[in-house]
C-alpha positions as CSV (number, residue, x, y, z in Angstrom):
1,M,0.1,0.0,0.1
2,I,1.1,3.4,-0.9
3,S,1.4,5.6,2.3
4,D,-0.4,9.0,2.1
5,I,1.7,10.2,5.5
6,K,3.1,13.6,4.7
7,V,7.0,13.7,5.9
8,E,9.4,16.6,5.4
9,S,13.2,15.7,5.8
10,V,15.4,18.4,6.9
11,K,19.4,18.5,7.2
12,R,19.4,21.9,8.9
13,L,18.6,23.2,12.4
14,R,17.1,26.4,10.8
15,E,14.9,24.2,8.6
16,A,13.4,22.4,11.4
17,Y,12.6,25.6,13.1
18,S,10.9,26.8,10.2
19,W,8.9,23.6,9.8
20,L,7.9,23.8,13.6
21,D,6.8,27.5,13.3
22,E,4.1,26.4,10.5
23,H,3.4,23.1,11.9
24,G,4.3,22.7,15.2
25,G,0.7,23.0,16.5
26,T,-0.3,19.8,14.9
27,G,2.8,18.1,13.5
28,K,4.8,15.4,15.1
29,V,8.8,15.3,15.2
30,L,10.5,11.6,14.0
31,A,14.1,11.0,15.3
32,G,15.2,7.6,15.3
33,G,11.6,6.3,15.1
34,T,11.8,3.5,17.6
35,D,8.7,4.5,19.4
36,L,6.8,6.8,16.8
37,M,6.7,4.1,14.1
38,V,5.5,1.8,16.9
39,Y,2.5,4.3,17.2
40,L,2.0,4.9,13.7
41,N,1.8,1.0,12.8
42,A,-0.9,0.6,15.6
43,K,-2.7,3.6,14.3
44,T,-2.8,5.3,17.7
45,L,-1.0,8.2,16.9
46,I,-1.9,10.3,13.9
47,A,-0.9,13.7,12.7
48,P,-1.3,15.7,9.6
49,A,2.3,16.0,9.0
50,Y,5.7,14.9,10.4
51,L,9.0,16.3,10.6
52,D,12.0,13.7,9.9
53,I,15.0,15.6,11.7
54,W,17.5,12.4,11.5
55,G,19.7,14.3,9.1
56,V,20.4,17.4,11.2
57,S,24.1,16.6,12.1
58,E,24.1,19.6,14.4
59,L,21.9,17.7,17.0
60,R,24.5,14.7,16.9
61,G,27.2,13.6,19.3
62,I,29.0,14.2,22.6
63,E,31.2,17.0,23.4
64,D,33.3,17.4,26.5
65,E,33.0,20.9,27.2
66,G,35.5,21.0,30.4
67,N,33.1,21.4,33.1
68,S,30.5,19.8,31.4
69,I,29.4,16.9,28.8
70,L,26.7,17.9,26.2
71,I,24.9,15.1,24.3
72,G,23.2,16.1,21.1
73,A,19.5,15.0,21.2
74,L,19.8,12.7,18.0
75,T,22.8,10.8,19.7
76,T,22.0,7.3,19.7
77,Y,22.4,4.5,22.5
78,T,25.1,2.9,20.9
79,E,27.0,6.1,20.6
80,I,26.6,6.6,24.1
81,I,27.6,3.0,25.2
82,N,31.0,3.6,23.1
83,S,31.6,7.0,24.4
84,S,34.8,7.4,26.6
85,V,33.9,10.5,28.3
86,I,30.5,9.0,29.3
87,G,32.3,5.9,30.4
88,E,34.7,8.1,32.4
89,Y,32.1,10.6,34.1
90,A,28.7,8.7,33.7
91,P,28.9,4.9,33.8
92,A,25.2,4.8,34.8
93,L,24.1,6.3,31.7
94,I,25.9,3.8,29.8
95,E,24.4,0.8,32.1
96,A,20.8,2.2,31.2
97,S,21.5,2.5,27.6
98,K,22.6,-1.1,27.4
99,T,19.0,-2.1,28.8
100,V,17.0,-0.3,26.0
101,G,15.8,-2.7,23.1
102,A,18.0,-4.7,21.2
103,V,21.1,-3.7,19.4
104,Q,19.0,-2.5,16.2
105,I,17.1,-0.2,18.7
106,Q,20.4,0.9,20.1
107,N,21.8,1.8,17.0
108,R,18.5,3.6,16.0
109,G,17.1,5.0,18.8
110,T,18.1,8.4,20.3
111,I,18.7,10.1,23.5
112,G,16.4,12.9,22.9
113,G,13.4,10.9,21.5
114,N,13.6,8.7,25.1
115,I,13.6,12.3,26.9
116,V,10.8,13.5,24.7
117,N,8.5,10.4,24.6
118,A,8.0,11.2,28.2
119,S,7.1,7.9,29.1
120,P,7.6,7.3,33.0
121,A,9.1,3.9,32.0
122,G,11.9,5.3,30.2
123,D,15.2,3.7,31.0
124,T,17.4,6.5,30.9
125,L,15.2,9.1,32.4
126,P,16.0,8.3,36.2
127,V,19.9,8.7,35.3
128,F,19.3,12.1,34.1
129,A,17.1,13.3,36.9
130,A,19.6,11.7,39.4
131,F,22.3,13.7,37.7
132,D,20.6,17.0,37.9
133,A,20.8,17.2,34.1
134,A,19.9,20.4,32.3
135,L,17.9,20.2,28.7
136,V,18.8,22.7,25.7
137,I,15.9,23.6,24.0
138,G,15.5,25.6,20.8
139,S,13.3,27.6,18.4
140,S,13.2,30.2,15.8
141,S,13.3,32.6,18.7
142,G,16.3,31.6,20.3
143,R,17.6,29.0,23.0
144,R,16.6,28.3,26.6
145,T,17.8,25.9,29.5
146,V,15.4,23.7,31.5
147,S,16.1,21.5,34.4
148,F,15.5,17.7,33.6
149,N,13.6,17.8,36.8
150,Q,11.1,20.3,35.9
151,F,10.6,18.9,32.1
152,Y,7.6,16.7,33.0
153,P,4.7,18.4,34.5
154,G,2.5,15.5,34.0
155,Y,1.9,12.3,32.5
156,R,3.2,12.0,29.0
157,K,3.4,15.8,29.3
158,T,6.6,18.3,28.7
159,V,7.3,21.6,28.7
160,L,8.2,21.9,25.3
161,A,6.2,24.6,23.5
162,S,4.8,23.7,19.9
163,D,7.5,25.4,18.1
164,E,10.3,24.3,20.0
165,L,12.9,21.2,19.8
166,L,14.9,19.5,22.2
167,L,18.6,20.2,21.3
168,G,20.7,18.4,23.7
169,V,21.2,17.4,27.2
170,R,24.1,18.8,29.5
171,L,25.7,17.1,32.4
172,Q,27.7,19.3,34.8
173,K,30.6,17.0,36.1
174,Q,30.3,18.4,39.6
175,N,27.0,17.0,39.8
176,L,28.4,13.4,39.0
177,G,28.9,11.5,42.2
178,K,31.8,9.1,42.7
179,Q,29.4,6.2,42.9
180,Q,26.7,5.8,40.3
181,G,24.1,2.8,40.1
182,F,21.6,1.7,37.9
183,R,19.0,-1.1,38.1
184,K,16.1,-1.9,35.8
185,V,13.3,-4.9,36.6
186,G,11.4,-6.3,33.6
187,T,9.4,-9.3,32.5
188,R,12.4,-10.3,30.9
189,R,16.4,-9.6,31.1
190,A,16.5,-7.8,27.8
191,Q,14.0,-6.1,25.5
192,A,11.2,-5.5,28.1
193,I,9.3,-2.5,29.4
194,S,10.5,-1.7,32.7
195,K,8.4,-2.4,35.8
196,V,10.8,-0.3,37.9
197,V,13.9,1.5,37.0
198,I,16.2,3.2,39.5
199,A,19.3,5.5,39.5
200,V,21.4,6.5,42.6
201,N,24.4,8.9,42.3
202,S,26.2,9.7,45.6
203,K,29.5,10.4,47.4
204,I,30.2,7.9,50.0
205,E,33.2,8.3,52.3
206,N,34.1,6.4,55.2
207,Q,30.7,4.8,55.1
208,T,28.8,8.1,55.5
209,V,26.6,9.5,52.7
210,K,28.0,13.1,51.7
211,S,25.3,13.4,49.1
212,I,23.1,11.4,47.4
213,K,20.3,11.8,44.6
214,I,17.7,9.3,44.0
215,A,15.5,8.8,41.1
216,L,12.9,6.3,39.8
217,G,10.8,5.5,36.6
218,S,7.8,3.5,36.4
219,V,6.5,4.1,39.9
220,A,4.4,7.2,39.0
221,P,3.1,9.6,36.3
222,T,6.6,10.7,35.7
223,V,10.2,9.7,36.6
224,I,10.5,11.2,40.0
225,R,13.2,12.0,42.7
226,A,13.1,10.7,46.2
227,P,13.7,14.0,48.3
228,K,12.9,12.6,51.9
229,S,15.0,9.6,51.1
230,E,17.8,11.7,50.1
231,E,17.4,13.9,53.1
232,F,17.4,11.1,55.5
233,L,20.4,9.5,54.1
234,T,22.6,12.4,53.9
235,D,25.4,12.8,56.5
236,R,24.3,9.4,57.9
237,L,26.4,6.3,58.4
238,L,25.5,3.3,56.4
239,N,24.8,0.6,58.4
240,Q,22.1,-2.3,58.1
241,N,19.5,-0.5,60.2
242,T,20.0,2.6,57.9
243,L,19.6,0.4,54.8
244,M,16.4,-1.1,55.9
245,E,15.1,2.6,57.3
246,A,16.0,4.1,53.7
247,A,14.2,1.2,52.0
248,E,11.1,1.2,53.9
249,L,11.1,5.5,53.6
250,L,11.5,5.0,49.6
251,K,8.3,2.9,49.4
252,E,6.3,5.9,50.9
253,E,7.7,8.0,48.4
254,I,6.5,6.3,45.2
255,S,3.0,6.0,43.9
256,P,3.0,2.9,41.5
257,I,-0.2,1.6,39.9
258,D,-1.6,-2.0,38.9
259,D,-1.2,-2.4,35.1
260,I,-0.8,-5.1,32.6
261,R,3.1,-5.3,33.4
262,S,2.7,-5.4,37.0
263,T,1.2,-4.7,40.8
264,A,1.7,-1.6,42.7
265,R,2.5,-4.1,45.5
266,Y,5.4,-5.7,43.4
267,R,6.6,-2.4,42.3
268,K,6.8,-1.0,45.9
269,T,8.5,-4.1,47.1
270,V,11.3,-4.3,44.4
271,S,11.9,-0.7,44.6
272,A,12.8,-1.0,48.1
273,N,15.0,-4.3,47.3
274,I,17.0,-3.0,44.6
275,F,17.4,0.1,46.3
276,R,19.1,-1.1,49.3
277,R,21.3,-3.2,47.1
278,L,22.3,-0.4,44.9
279,L,23.3,1.2,48.4
280,Q,25.3,-1.7,49.4
281,D,26.9,-1.9,46.3
282,Q,27.8,1.9,46.4
283,L,29.0,1.4,50.1
284,A,31.5,-1.3,49.1
285,R,32.8,1.0,46.4
286,G,33.2,4.2,48.6
287,K,35.0,2.5,51.6
């Protein structure tokens, strides 16, 4: 069958901005297509026009800026996995990228697509939340920067205006703790949507938590941080009692639901268990 879907492919950012000025209110942006093509096939997302930005090289690549790392929105998971600078400063992001689909998806899927898709089950999203990442957003009117932790006002919603495009993710090296951890629980060991996904970014010295940032996905309408657990653990000696108390507190900070993949009770229990194990692992590395 011949498709009647209207797609415009662009090579330059200014061309993308021009299209968004005209069609942004009703059109959809296509990057790697690993999510959007599924929706199109299922006929659950129909728009009058689509913008293909895959060829915009300005949005691709990983740049070491000295005090920060900038990851272009069109950077693929495979590029992240193979990046030496990400491996040095943000290994948890590599761990998360390896859990995304199969190799074919990692070769085509983009980090910007994962962010803008706004699924609370997005594998990389808790990592960015725990890293206090900043999102660079652009339009024909200029650029602005938004905290990743303020990007999702609600389920499947972002603060992007209709004429705006996500350009990249910036990680400040000072926000990347010495101990980083990531865990994902799904139905299978690979190629599964997460039931629980968690990232922890901490600095532990002499068995004492100097700083810690905890983020979770698939346990609330959006990816979330756990501020009460973070406050409880900061400046506290890590021992078995502390680990158990922190795990129980974390249960109270999340609000999972029963759905086709899991139950709220399961998600609460597993979140607490893998959080405790992550802390144990980080404690071992921080001695």
